[in-house]
N, C-alpha and C positions, 0 to 999 in steps of 0.2 A: 586529915579531914581538910577539905577546902570549903570555905564559907564565902558566899558572895551576896551582894545586894540583889534583890529581885525587883527593885524599882526600875522604871524605864530609864534608859540612858538619856542624859540631857541632850537637847538639841537647840537649834537656833530659833525656834518658833517663839515669837513674842507672846507674853502672857495674855494679850488681848485675843489671841486665837486659841485659848484654852490649853495650849501645850499638848503633851501626850497624856493619854488616859491611863489610870492605874486600875480601871474597873475589871478587865478580863481576868486578871489573876489576883485581884484584891491585894496588891502589893502594900497598901497601907496597913492591912491586917496581917499579911504574911510577907514582911520585908526582906527575908533572907532565904536563900537556897543553900543546901549543902550537898557535898558528894564525899563519901567516905570509902576509900579503897577496901576491898575485901581481903587483899593480901598485897605485900610489897610488889612494886613494879620492877622487873629486871630488864634493863636495857641491853640490847645486843652489843657486841664488841664494836660493830660498825658505828655506833653512836659516839664513840670516843674520839673520832676524827672530825666531829662537827657536822657530819652528814645528817640530813633529815631522815628520821626513822618513822616508819608507819607501824603502829602497834594498836592495841586496845587495852582498856582497863575495865575491870568489873568491880562494882561497888554499889552502895546504896545512895540513891539520889532522893533528896527530900525537897519538895516544893509544895506550897499551898497546903501544908500540914499533912501531906500524903507522901509515903515513901515506897520506892520500888527498887528492886535489885536489877541493875541494867549493865550492859556492856557498851562502852563508849569508844568509838574509834578515835585515835589521836595521831597527830603528826608532832614529833618531838625532835628537838635539837639540843645537844649539850655543848655548852661553851665552857671556858675556864672558870666562870663565876656563876653560871646559872643554867637552868634547864628551861627552855621555852616549850610550851605545849599549846597546841591549837586544835580545836575540834568543834563539833556541833552534835546535837542530839535532837531528833525529830520524834514527836510522840503525839498520840491523840489527846486532845484537850481533856477528854473524860478520864484518861488514865490517872490524872492528878486532881480529880474532882473540880475541874474548871469547865467553863463553857466558852466557845468561840465568840468573840465580840461581834455585835451587830449594831449598826448605827441607823436608827430609824427605819430599819427594814430595807434600806437601799444600799448599804455598804455591809457586805457579809465577808467573813474570813473563812478560809479553808478549815476543814475538820482536824487539822494537825497544827501543832505549835513547834517552833524550832528555837532552841536556846543555843547560843554560840559562846565560845570562850576563847580567850587568848591570854595565857598565863605565863608569867616569868617567875620561876621558883628559885629562891636563893636561900642559903643557910642563914639562920637568924643570928 
């Protein structure tokens, strides 16, 4: 299982500008997201030479107290000490009981959300 913070990434916005909002996905109430693989991932032999491998994983994604079984496309690269995995997942806000943010009716966001990840996995 991979567990990550659902809080907005820090930025350089001074506090006087209110920073980033946590309202759309209520990250103060739901501060973590998880992804649990349904079965172990088997990398192809071409991954052993350090090449980028395009694959996908299926598992249960939990965010905002809602869980869905999803297949996520990945780019992975194996090195001598770690596996790097990069990917993203786009989904309708409503799929996880969220609503797209709207600021005063003049700033509206698309009906889909995207979560991105860049992981470095190492043995503990």
